[in-house]
C-alpha positions in Angstrom: 0.1 -0.2 0.3 1.5 3.2 -1.0 2.1 5.7 1.7 0.2 9.2 1.7 1.8 12.7 1.3 1.4 15.5 1.9 3.3 18.4 0.5 3.9 21.8 2.3 4.4 25.2 0.4 6.1 27.4 2.3 8.8 26.7 5.4 8.1 29.6 7.3 7.1 29.5 11.1 3.5 28.4 10.0 5.1 25.8 7.2 7.6 24.4 10.0 4.8 24.1 12.5 2.3 22.2 10.4 5.2 20.2 9.2 6.0 18.7 12.8 2.5 18.3 14.5 1.8 16.2 10.9 4.7 14.1 10.9 4.9 13.2 14.6 0.9 11.8 13.8 3.1 9.3 11.6 -0.1 9.0 9.0 1.8 10.3 5.9 5.3 11.6 4.6 5.6 15.0 4.3 7.9 17.7 1.9 8.6 21.0 2.3 8.6 23.2 -0.7 10.7 26.7 -0.7 12.1 28.9 -2.9 16.1 29.4 -2.4 15.6 32.7 -3.0 12.9 33.5 -0.6 13.9 30.4 2.1 17.9 29.7 1.5 18.6 26.5 2.8 15.9 26.7 5.8 13.1 24.5 4.6 16.4 21.8 4.3 17.2 22.5 7.4 14.3 22.3 9.7 13.2 18.6 7.7 16.6 17.6 8.6 16.2 18.7 12.5 12.8 17.1 12.8 14.1 14.1 11.2 16.4 13.6 14.1 13.5 13.6 16.6 11.8 10.6 15.2 13.6 7.8 17.3 12.2 10.1 20.6 9.1 10.8 18.7 8.6 7.7 17.4 7.2 8.5 13.3 8.8 6.7 10.6 7.8 8.0 8.2 9.8 10.6 5.8 10.0 14.4 6.3 12.1 16.0 3.6 12.8 19.2 1.5 13.0 20.6 -2.0 13.2 23.7 -4.1 11.5 22.5 -6.7 8.5 19.7 -7.4 9.3 16.6 -8.6 9.7 15.2 -5.1 6.0 16.4 -4.4 4.8 14.5 -7.2 1.3 12.5 -6.1 0.8 14.6 -3.0 -3.0 13.5 -1.3 -2.8 17.1 0.2 -1.0 19.8 -0.8 -1.1 23.2 1.9 -0.2 26.3 0.6 1.0 28.7 2.7 3.1 31.2 0.4 2.5 34.6 0.4 4.1 37.8 1.7 3.0 40.3 5.0 1.7 43.6 4.0 4.9 46.0 3.8 4.9 49.6 4.7 3.0 52.0 2.2 1.5 48.9 0.5 -2.4 49.0 -0.8 -4.7 46.3 -0.3 -4.8 45.6 -4.0 -1.2 45.0 -4.2 -1.0 43.0 -1.4 -3.9 41.1 -2.8 -2.2 40.9 -6.2 1.2 40.3 -5.1 0.2 37.0 -3.1 -2.3 35.8 -6.0 1.1 35.7 -8.2 2.3 33.6 -5.6 -0.1 31.6 -5.0 -1.1 30.9 -9.1 1.9 29.9 -10.0 3.0 27.8 -6.7 -0.6 26.1 -7.2 0.0 25.5 -10.6 3.2 23.5 -10.3 1.4 21.6 -7.2 -1.4 20.6 -9.2 0.3 19.8 -12.3 2.8 17.4 -10.4 -0.2 16.0 -8.2 -3.3 16.5 -9.9 -5.8 13.9 -7.3 -4.7 16.5 -4.3 -6.6 18.1 -2.4 -5.2 21.4 -2.1 -5.5 23.7 1.5 -5.3 27.3 1.1 -3.4 29.2 3.8 -2.2 32.3 1.8 -4.0 35.7 2.5 -6.6 37.2 1.8 -7.8 33.6 2.6 -11.1 33.7 0.5 -10.0 35.4 -2.5 -6.8 33.0 -2.7 -9.0 30.3 -3.2 -10.8 31.7 -5.8 -7.2 32.3 -7.5 -6.1 28.5 -6.8 -9.5 27.2 -8.3 -8.4 28.8 -11.6 -4.5 27.7 -11.5 -5.5 24.5 -11.1 -8.9 23.9 -12.7 -9.8 21.2 -9.9 -13.4 20.7 -9.2 -14.8 23.1 -5.6 -14.4 20.3 -3.5 -10.6 20.0 -3.8 -10.0 23.5 -2.9 -10.4 24.2 0.4 -9.4 27.6 2.7 -8.6 26.9 6.1 -9.6 30.0 7.8 -12.7 29.3 9.7 -10.8 26.2 11.7 -8.5 28.8 13.3 -11.3 31.2 13.7 -13.3 28.5 15.3 -10.8 27.5 17.4 -10.1 30.9 18.6 -13.8 31.3 19.3 -14.3 28.1 21.3 -11.0 28.5 23.4 -12.5 32.4 25.0 -16.1 30.6 25.3 -14.1 28.0 27.6 -12.1 29.9 29.1 -15.1 32.3 30.3 -17.0 28.9 31.6 -14.0 27.3 32.9 -14.6 24.5 30.7 -12.9 22.1 28.7 -12.9 23.4 24.5 -13.5 20.4 23.8 -16.6 20.6 24.7 -17.4 23.8 23.3 -18.9 23.1 19.9 -19.5 26.7 17.8 -18.9 27.2 14.5 -17.3 31.1 13.0 -17.8 31.0 9.4 -18.4 33.5 6.6 -15.5 35.3 5.7 -11.7 34.9 7.0 -11.1 38.7 8.1 -11.8 40.5 11.9 -14.7 42.7 10.0 -16.4 39.4 8.2 -16.2 36.5 9.7 -19.5 35.4 12.1 -19.9 33.8 15.0 -22.8 31.6 15.0 -23.8 32.5 18.6 -27.3 31.2 18.0 -26.0 27.5 17.6 -23.2 27.8 19.8 -23.9 24.6 22.3 -21.3 23.6 25.7 -22.0 20.3 27.1 -25.1 20.5 24.5 -26.3 24.0 26.5 -27.2 26.9 24.4 -24.5 29.5 25.4 -26.6 32.0 25.5 -28.2 30.4 29.0 -24.8 30.3 29.8 -23.8 33.9 29.3 -25.2 37.2 29.8 -25.4 39.0 26.2 -23.0 41.4 26.8 -20.2 39.0 27.9 -21.4 36.7 24.8 -20.3 39.8 22.6 -16.7 40.6 24.5 -16.1 36.9 23.5 -17.3 37.7 20.1 -15.1 40.2 19.7 -12.4 39.0 21.1 -12.4 36.1 18.7 -13.1 38.5 15.8 -9.7 40.6 16.5 -7.9 36.7 17.4 -5.2 37.4 14.7 -4.9 41.1 15.7 -4.4 40.5 19.2 -1.4 38.0 18.7 0.2 40.4 16.1 0.5 42.8 18.6 1.7 40.5 21.4 4.5 39.5 19.1 5.4 42.6 17.8 7.7 41.1 14.9 5.8 38.0 13.1 2.0 36.7 13.6 0.6 32.9 14.8 1.4 29.9 14.2 0.8 27.2 16.8 -3.2 27.9 16.6 -3.1 28.1 12.6 -1.0 25.0 12.2 -3.0 22.6 14.5 -6.4 23.9 12.3 -4.7 23.2 8.7 -3.1 19.9 10.3 -6.8 18.8 11.5 -8.0 19.5 8.2 -5.0 17.2 6.2 -5.7 14.5 8.7 -9.2 14.0 8.1 -8.8 14.2 4.7 -6.0 11.5 4.4 -7.7 8.7 7.0 -11.0 9.9 5.5 -12.7 10.8 9.0 -15.3 12.6 7.4 -15.7 15.3 10.0 -17.2 18.5 9.9 -15.0 21.4 9.7 -15.9 25.4 8.9 -13.6 25.7 5.7 -14.1 28.2 3.1 -15.1 26.7 -0.1 -16.8 27.6 -3.5 -20.7 28.5 -2.4 -22.6 27.0 -5.1 -26.6 28.1 -3.5 -25.3 27.4 0.7 -27.2 30.8 2.1 -28.5 32.2 -1.1 -24.3 32.7 -2.3 -23.3 31.4 -5.6 -19.9 31.7 -7.0 -17.8 32.8 -4.5 -15.6 31.5 -1.9 -16.9 31.9 1.9 -16.7 29.8 4.8 -19.8 27.1 6.6 -19.6 23.9 7.5 -18.1 21.0 5.4 -18.0 17.4 5.6 -13.9 16.6 5.4 -12.8 13.1 4.2 -11.2 11.3 1.3 -11.0 13.6 -2.0 -11.8 16.7 0.2 -15.4 18.2 0.7 -17.6 15.7 0.4 -20.7 17.3 1.4 -21.8 20.9 2.9 -24.0 22.0 5.8 -26.0 25.3 6.1 -26.8 26.2 9.9 -30.0 27.0 11.0 -29.1 30.8 11.7 -30.4 33.9 12.5 -31.7 36.8 10.4 -29.0 39.0 11.6 -26.2 36.2 11.0 -27.4 35.5 7.4 -27.2 39.1 6.6 -23.2 38.8 8.3 -22.7 35.6 6.4 -24.2 36.9 3.0 -22.1 40.2 3.3 -18.8 38.0 3.8 -19.6 36.6 0.9 -20.3 39.7 -1.3 -17.3 41.5 0.3 -14.5 39.0 -0.8 -16.7 38.6 -4.4 -15.5 42.5 -4.8 -12.0 41.8 -3.4 -12.3 39.2 -6.3 -13.1 41.6 -9.2 -9.5 43.4 -8.1 -7.5 40.4 -9.2 -5.2 41.1 -12.1 
């Protein structure tokens, strides 16, 4: 039986953390792909360093690095973290199209070498980059999956659990819509803690404080780090998606997908609950929303639609 393979494009802090989490699960080989003009030999160093952890971590799968693409051939999952941060004086449109050029080139090569892969998009602006990846790959919507809702939901669940003094594992709540601090939609009306509605456990003002903090989750981390952005929680969220696909776990996860009627939205990538398993997205689910939540979900999709218009 052929071993499963995951390629991680981009070996920065997030890509490296993903590689470590994934190889230590011992369910697949991992390839770190990066360009020497950006990464130098760092991706080779990370692969070798982590390889030397195998004796104590107990994994037998192989982690390697490459500047090219042949080593990535026939990957089951490709995770694209490639992209550059916004620089002082750079407009949103400049960031958008700079990253679109990187994602377009990377995803095009990945799809050519792994035509059966599911591709997880981590690059920002994430929902718009899903459109770039769809076009560059020629893949069906089920195999281009945006990561954002997984991270946003993890942050939301953490803050709910912290407020109530319970385990995050027993908090069931999703963040859907867009992956920005203004367009994400924590679905309070369907959040449950041990089966109990969140709104029965906390007063409205406290719930709104949690929602506001979750929506600024990335910004808060960036402010604390001073340089760089989050990578521990993003890597955990992304690896959970890859694992669900590799092992056909059929898990329900909040992801960005090209909507084809969900919430009345069509032809734009946005977050909803998806069933992840072999091949990528197997089904999508619509949450029962309040009128306000539904309006915000639709507005998030329209914001992404306007961003996609700026792609060149």
